[in-house]
C-alpha angles and dihedrals in degrees: 000000000000123000123215115214128350123326109250114235092235090060096051118103119226112252092250089063088064096053095086090050092047089053091059092058121100090215121083115256125185127177121206126203125220090278091055092251119142105247096170133023122172123224093266091054092048090052088058098038109016094182095054102099111093093003124125109243091243090062090058092061091104091055098038101034130237099278094050094044092049091049093050093047091050091048091047091051092046093242124147114273139164113289098244124048115239119251117265118237106202120212091251091057098257118132126221136178130221 
């Protein structure tokens, strides 16, 4: 669906209204707050990183790896970073992409 023109503030849904939808997705979705703490993680994300919800991003370094955590922290802070996020090597050996 394409939108024509700007989205008016009164038509925007608050983020919490999207949580139920995010939870139906098969792809992992995590939402960070301004302090880079995971304030929402859908079921798919929690299957990959069970300890994510409520954790500061820095505490997930062991699960996400250094390169991925550094990329996400740079993106969160609005700093320059490489164009493509690095692949994630999960502790159980599975690989994921951002």
